[in-house]
N, C-alpha and C positions, 0 to 999 in steps of 0.2 A: 505493501498500499504506499509505500512511503513513497517510491520511485514515481508512482502515480502522481502525489502531492507536490514533490519537486518539476514534475513535468509541467503541471499547471500554474505551478510558481513563475516555471521557467517564461511558460508563452505570456504572463501578464506582464513579466519581467525587460524583457527582449526590446518590445518596442520601444521600451521608456530609457534603456541604457547601451542598447546597440548605436545609437549616434555618437556617444560620447568617446566610442572607441577608439584608438588610434589605428589609422589606414597601416601600420606597419605592423601589427595585431590578427595572427590568424587561428590560433586554436580556440577550438569549439566557439568557433563565428559561424551564423547562417551562409551559405555559399563563399566559405571560405573551406584550403583544406592544406594538408602538410606537402602537398606535391607544389602549388602555387606559392606558399613559402620559400619551398629549395629555386623554384624558377626564378622566385626575387630576389634568394642571394648567389644565386648566378648574374644575374644582373647587377647587382651591384658589386661581385666581384670585377667583373667586367668591366662597370664606372672606375675602379681605382680600390675600392673600399677593402680593407684588408680585415676588418672582424663581422661578424654575427654573434649574435647576442640568443640565445634560448635560455628561457624561463621555465621551471617545472613548479605549477602552483597547487601540486597535487596536496599539501600540509596546511595550505592558505587559511583554508578556514578552519582548522586546527587549531591557529596561532595567532588572528588575528583576535584583535580587540572585538566582542560581539556586541559590546553596549554602545563604541562608537560607529558600528557597521550598520546597527539597526536605528543611531541617531540619522547617521545619512540618510537610510532608505526611506526613515517617516519624510527628510525632505520634498520628495517627490512621490511616495506610496502613501496615499491621503488617506485609505482604505483601510483605518483599525486593526479588520479583522485579516485581509492581507498581511500586515508588518506581525499580529500575531502569531500567523501560520509559520512564515517565516520563523520567529524566536521560537518557536516550539521546535522547527526543523533544526536550528544551531544547538538546542539543548534539549537534547530526546532525553526524557525519564529513563533512570535506570532503573531494571527489575532483577531483583534478587532471584535466588531460585525457585524459590514457591510463588512466584507474580507477584510480590508487593512492592511496592516503589519506595 
């Protein structure tokens, strides 16, 4: 069920935040893929650039300040129910082996 909720949240947030991303960003972006990123790297090499930067944000949401993230989201996402749902996804309740919180 978490994947369904995450996908629903992504569908709400994508149109709000996609325009703010750098044109140089390719990861997990609509209509962009790794092959396009590599092609762009080749173009830059041809232009004389000597470095490419690859960032893996796999653990980003584990380490980011969640309170600050919710604060920033709340500036754009005005529906408190959506913000609350995102907050719950960032802070899942852990259950012990008896199913108690």
